[in-house]
C-alpha positions as CSV (number, residue, x, y, z in Angstrom):
1,M,0.0,0.0,0.0
2,Q,1.4,3.4,-1.0
3,V,1.5,6.4,1.4
4,G,-1.8,8.1,1.2
5,D,-3.5,4.9,-0.3
6,C,-6.2,3.8,2.0
7,E,-7.9,1.4,-0.4
8,G,-8.3,-2.3,0.5
9,G,-7.6,-1.5,4.1
10,L,-10.1,-4.0,5.6
11,L,-8.8,-6.9,3.6
12,K,-5.2,-6.1,4.5
13,A,-6.1,-5.7,8.1
14,Q,-7.7,-9.1,8.1
15,D,-4.6,-10.6,6.5
16,A,-2.4,-8.9,9.1
17,A,-4.7,-10.2,11.9
18,V,-4.3,-13.8,10.6
19,E,-0.6,-13.4,10.4
20,L,-0.5,-12.0,14.0
21,Y,-2.6,-14.9,15.2
22,Q,-0.4,-17.5,13.7
23,L,2.6,-15.8,15.2
24,A,1.0,-15.5,18.6
25,A,0.0,-19.2,18.4
26,L,3.6,-20.2,17.7
27,M,4.8,-18.0,20.6
28,L,2.3,-19.1,23.2
29,G,1.2,-22.5,22.1
30,N,-2.4,-21.8,23.2
31,E,-5.0,-20.7,20.7
32,S,-7.2,-19.0,23.3
33,E,-4.3,-17.0,24.7
34,A,-3.1,-16.2,21.2
35,L,-6.5,-14.8,20.2
36,N,-6.5,-12.7,23.3
37,L,-3.0,-11.4,22.6
38,V,-4.0,-10.5,19.0
39,E,-7.1,-8.7,20.2
40,S,-5.1,-6.6,22.7
41,T,-2.4,-5.9,20.1
42,V,-4.9,-4.6,17.6
43,A,-6.6,-2.5,20.2
44,Q,-3.3,-1.1,21.6
45,V,-1.2,-0.4,18.5
46,E,-2.0,2.9,16.9
47,V,-1.4,2.7,13.2
48,D,-2.3,5.3,10.6
49,P,-4.7,3.5,8.2
50,C,-3.0,5.2,5.3
51,A,0.5,4.3,6.4
52,E,2.6,1.9,4.4
53,E,1.3,-1.6,5.0
54,E,4.6,-3.2,6.0
55,A,5.5,-0.5,8.5
56,A,2.1,-0.9,10.1
57,V,2.3,-4.7,10.3
58,D,5.9,-4.5,11.6
59,A,4.8,-2.2,14.5
60,A,2.1,-4.7,15.3
61,R,4.5,-7.7,15.2
62,H,6.9,-6.0,17.6
63,H,4.1,-5.1,20.0
64,L,2.7,-8.7,19.8
65,I,6.2,-10.3,20.4
66,E,6.9,-8.0,23.4
67,A,3.5,-8.8,24.9
68,A,4.0,-12.5,24.3
69,V,7.4,-12.4,26.0
70,A,5.9,-10.5,28.9
71,H,3.2,-13.2,29.2
72,M,5.8,-16.0,28.9
73,K,7.9,-14.4,31.6
74,Q,5.0,-14.5,34.0
75,L,4.8,-18.3,33.4
76,D,8.5,-18.7,33.9
77,P,10.2,-15.7,35.5
78,Q,13.6,-17.3,35.9
79,G,13.6,-18.5,32.3
80,F,13.8,-15.0,30.9
81,V,16.7,-13.9,33.0
82,A,19.6,-13.4,30.7
83,P,22.4,-16.0,31.2
84,A,25.6,-14.8,32.8
85,S,28.0,-13.4,30.3
86,G,31.6,-14.3,30.1
87,G,31.1,-18.0,30.9
88,S,32.0,-20.7,28.6
89,P,29.6,-21.0,25.6
90,A,26.9,-23.6,25.7
91,V,27.8,-26.8,23.8
92,S,25.9,-27.0,20.6
93,C,25.7,-29.5,17.8
94,I,26.2,-26.7,15.2
95,E,28.8,-24.0,14.7
96,D,26.6,-21.2,13.4
97,D,23.1,-19.9,14.2
98,D,21.8,-20.3,10.7
99,L,19.0,-22.7,9.7
100,S,21.2,-24.2,7.0
101,A,24.0,-24.9,9.5
102,A,21.5,-27.2,11.2
103,G,20.6,-28.9,7.9
104,I,17.2,-27.2,7.6
105,S,16.4,-25.8,4.2
106,S,14.3,-22.7,3.7
107,G,11.8,-25.0,2.0
108,Q,11.6,-27.3,5.0
109,M,11.2,-24.2,7.3
110,A,8.4,-22.8,5.1
111,E,6.6,-26.2,5.2
112,L,6.9,-26.3,9.0
113,I,5.6,-22.8,9.4
114,G,2.8,-22.7,6.9
115,G,2.3,-26.1,5.4
116,A,1.5,-29.6,6.5
117,G,4.3,-29.6,9.0
118,R,2.8,-26.9,11.1
119,S,1.4,-29.3,13.7
120,E,4.8,-31.0,13.9
121,L,6.4,-27.7,14.5
122,R,3.8,-26.8,17.3
123,V,4.4,-30.1,19.0
124,W,8.2,-29.6,18.9
125,L,7.8,-26.0,20.1
126,D,5.7,-27.1,23.1
127,K,8.7,-29.1,24.3
128,L,11.1,-26.2,24.4
129,P,11.8,-24.0,27.3
130,L,9.8,-20.8,26.9
131,V,12.8,-18.5,26.3
132,Q,14.1,-20.9,23.6
133,R,10.7,-20.9,22.1
134,A,10.5,-17.1,22.0
135,I,14.0,-16.8,20.5
136,F,13.3,-19.6,17.9
137,V,10.1,-17.9,16.7
138,Q,11.7,-14.6,16.4
139,R,14.8,-15.8,14.6
140,A,13.5,-18.6,12.4
141,V,9.9,-17.5,11.7
142,L,10.3,-13.7,11.7
143,G,13.8,-13.7,10.4
144,W,14.9,-11.2,13.1
145,D,18.7,-11.0,13.9
146,N,20.2,-11.6,17.3
147,V,20.3,-8.0,18.2
148,A,16.6,-7.4,17.4
149,T,15.6,-10.5,19.3
150,A,17.7,-9.5,22.3
151,A,16.0,-6.1,22.3
152,S,12.5,-7.7,22.2
153,L,13.4,-10.0,25.1
154,D,14.5,-7.1,27.2
155,A,11.5,-5.0,26.2
156,G,9.0,-7.8,26.8
157,A,10.6,-8.9,30.1
158,G,10.7,-5.3,31.3
159,A,14.4,-5.5,31.9
160,K,17.2,-3.0,31.4
161,P,19.3,-4.2,28.5
162,A,20.5,-7.6,29.8
163,W,20.3,-9.9,26.7
164,T,23.2,-9.8,24.3
165,A,23.2,-10.9,20.7
166,Q,25.7,-13.7,21.7
167,Q,23.4,-15.1,24.4
168,V,20.5,-15.1,21.9
169,S,22.7,-16.8,19.3
170,E,23.7,-19.6,21.7
171,I,20.2,-20.3,22.7
172,F,19.0,-20.2,19.1
173,R,21.7,-22.8,18.2
174,Q,20.5,-25.0,21.0
175,A,16.9,-24.8,19.6
176,L,18.3,-25.5,16.0
177,C,20.0,-28.6,17.3
178,S,16.8,-29.8,18.9
179,L,14.8,-29.1,15.8
180,A,17.3,-30.9,13.6
181,N,17.2,-33.9,15.9
182,S,13.4,-33.9,16.0
183,L,13.3,-33.8,12.2
184,V,15.7,-36.7,11.8
185,H,13.7,-38.8,14.3
186,S,10.5,-37.8,12.4
187,E,11.9,-38.9,9.1
188,A,13.2,-42.1,10.6
189,Q,9.8,-42.9,11.9
190,K,8.1,-42.2,8.6
191,A,10.6,-44.5,6.9
192,T,9.7,-47.4,9.2
193,V,6.0,-47.1,8.8
């Protein structure tokens, strides 16, 4: 949508609400809580109806993520405390915090997010610690970098800047190892059936 172009706003708003709902469901794992989060996000985010569409949706995404992190922190307050810096890095099965380093193609990720693998992704996400889940969704689903993800964790958790890009990277790599392992086991089970 161009600046000053308010045509098609209702349809675009509905599409944005669906995207926000899917994102909230991945973050929280509970459809009812996800719906409540989307409703509060839509009610609280002030967006010029004639603003560029991507800027408006991005503002809503950030608000939703920070609200989801705040909700998750209430469920697990200690889980959202940034790990101590300066210690030895966590052991990880991959060297980089990129999906391809874990053997996951962009096609596989797209299938997990929006295709037939969505339920498999949701089951796997439900097994993760909440902070790992929040980091994974932001990095893998939204494509945010470590710095943006660290900032959203701080904002959502209501903390002074405590999370670093390196801490986010290490936790994301742990999640990628877990996902890669889960996908390998899933493929092995499909082969034996």
